[in-house]
Each structure stands twice: as C-alpha cells, then as structure tokens.
N, C-alpha and C positions, 0 to 999 in steps of 0.2 A: 446284715450278711453279703450284701452285693461286694462292699468294701472289703472284706474278707476275702472271698472268693478273688476280687481283682486282683489284691496284693498277693495271695497265693499265686496265681498265675502268673504274674509280673516275676515273681521270685523264679518258678520253675523254668520260664521260657527264656530269663534273663534279657527283659526286653526293660526299656527305660522307662522313668516314672512320666507320667503326664505332668507338662510344665501346670503350674497354678499362678492364679493373680488375683490380688484383692480389687482389681478393677469390676464395676458393676454396670448392668445397661444403664445409659443415661436416661430411657425414658421407656417406659411398658411396650413389647413388641420389639425393642431395639435388641439388636444380638448382644450377647454378652463377650466379652473380650478374654484373652489370655496374653500370655505375653509375646505370642508368636502368629496369632492369628485373629483376625476380625472377620465375623461372619453376618453377614446382612442382605438388602436388597438390592436392585440397580440405583434405587435411588441415592445411594451413598456413592456412586462410583459415575455420578453424573458432573458434567463441567462445573459447574457453581461449586461442586464440594473438593475442588482442587486444596483450598486451605487445611480442610479439615483431613483431608487423607495425609497430607502433610504433616499436619500437628500429630498424627499417630505414627509416625514414622512407616507408612506401607513404602514399599520397596517393588511388592509383585503383587499381580491383580491375577486372580484365577476367576473368569467370568466363563459361565456354563448358561448355553442359551439354547433354543430351537433353532434351525435353519430358518424360520418364516423372521424369528425375532432378531436378526443380523442387524436389522437397518435402527433398531434402538439399544439394542444390547451389543455394544462394541467397543474395542479400546478406545478411550477417549484420552488418552495423556501416553500414548505410544514412547513419546521421548521422554518421560519422566519415568514410567514404571516398566518393568519387565510383565509382558503379559502370556497367560496360556488361555487360549479361546479353545473351547470345547462343545460342538454341536450334538445334545443330547435331547432327544426327544423325550418328554414326560409321559411316557406311556408304559403299560404294563410289558409289552414286549421288545423296548429296548434293553440292549445288552450294556446294564451299567459295569459289570466288573471288568470289561476291557478297557475301562479308563484308569483304574485304579492305580496301573504302575506307572501310566502318566503322571497322574497327579501326584502319586507317591515323589517320583523323581523331581517334578515342580516344585514341591513344599519343600522337601530334603535339601534343594538346591536353594533356597531361599533362607531356609534355616542356618547351613553351612557357612552363609556368607554374612550372617548376623541380621539378616532383613526380618520384614515383618508383611503377611500377607493380607488380602482383601480377598474373601472368598465370596461369589455373589451370583444368583440368577436372576430371574427376573422377580420373584416374591421371596426366595432365600426359605422355602419350605419342602422342597421334595428333591429335586436331582442336586442341588448345592449341600444339600443334609446328607443323603446318599455317599456323596463322594467324601467329605469329609469323616462320615461313620466309617465308611470304607479305609481311607488313611488311618484313623485311629486303630482300626483292628488290625490291619498290617502292621503297622508302625509300633504299636505299645502291647500287641498281642490279647487286644481285647475281645469279648464275646459280643455278639451282635448286641444284645438286649444290653448291654454294661456301656457299649459305645453311643449305642442311641441316647439312654437317658443321660450320658455325659454331654452330649449336643444338644440334647432338649433342655438341659440345666442352663443351658448358654443361652439358648434361642428358644422360647417356649412355643413355640407358634410351629414348630416343624412337623409333616405329616408324610413322611416316605411314602410312594404308592406301595399298592403289595406286590408290586412286581419287582419293584427294587429291595423291597424287604426280604422277599424269599431269595434272591439271587445273593445278598449278602450274608443270610443265613447259611447259604451253600457255602459261600466263600470262606466260612468260619472255620468248617472242617477242612477244607482245600489249605489253609495257610497254617494250620494248627500241626495236620500233619506232614507237612512240608520243613516245617520248624523242627519236629521231632526225627526227622529221619536224619542223621550225620551227613555231611558231604561227602559227595564220592561213594554212598551207597546205596543209589539207585539202580534199577536194572535198565537199561537201554533197548 
C-alpha cells in the first residue's frame, strides 16, 4: 500500500523517481548504497579510508557533527572532496529544518556534476538520517514515514530523535502546500 501511495504522490506532484541500486550493504550495520549517496558513520571518512572513498567514486562529503565533536569529525581530505560541514546538536530542541535547504543545495550540486556523496555523522543514526530524510521529502515529495522507511531500508539502525521526527512531520505539510500553490499565486 505504501508503494501505491508513493507512486500516486509522485505522479500528482511531478517529482522524480528515487534512484535505485542493486548494491547491498557489505556487512550487517553498514549503510546501503544508492547510485548517488552512501550513508555511513564517521569511520568511513577517516584518513585510512581514502582508497575506499575513491573506489566508491565519492566526490562530495556531507559531515554532520556537534560543535564539541569538531576535533574528531572534520574534513580529512579537503583537497580531494568537496565538503559541507554542519554543526547540528543531537537534541530535541535543535532546529533541523533550517539545514534542509543547504543540504538540498549541496546534494543537488553533487548530483548535477555527476558526483557521489558520502553523508556521515558520528554514528549515522539520528542527525544525518534526519537530514537525508528531509532531503528525500523535499526532493521526491515523500511523506515523512515513507522517506523514513526508505532510509531505514538502506541503514537499518537509524533512530531519528523525537524532536527531529516532529519537525520533519511538520515540514511535510509545509513543502506539500508550497508545491500545490502555483508560482506567483501567494499573497505578500
């Protein structure tokens, strides 16, 4: 039923289809890959992993951390990859929605250049998952629960904190309404 709902929604709002991939996680707990995004933990962005990142065709890295993590979660290869580093606290009071336009712009830029992106936080469970979910919602017109399920199929261990989940559910109504209003039809 969710697939029928997704298909109907995508047709109605004229969103593109989500890319698919035959790639499977390499080991339990490893993130699933799509043709355009790899979603993992900080371990995959360490200096010793450069050959693996190059092998996977990574061109961009979205690094999500809390300010106190800046000494360990940082761009390790600024001369090799284009980075976006976001300082996002993993707590219910953090405004995750304000980062979605920046994340969308960065990922879209990566895709338009034919690149592939690594998205990581410390554990790849809450903050990075919330931002990938927000990106999918905005880009593909998905409801929160469908985007969450899609991301969880790729990385089973995600657990978006309650504050982020509430914000993303509210965001669903905002971007859906925005898409249904024809350009130039809003009142100032």
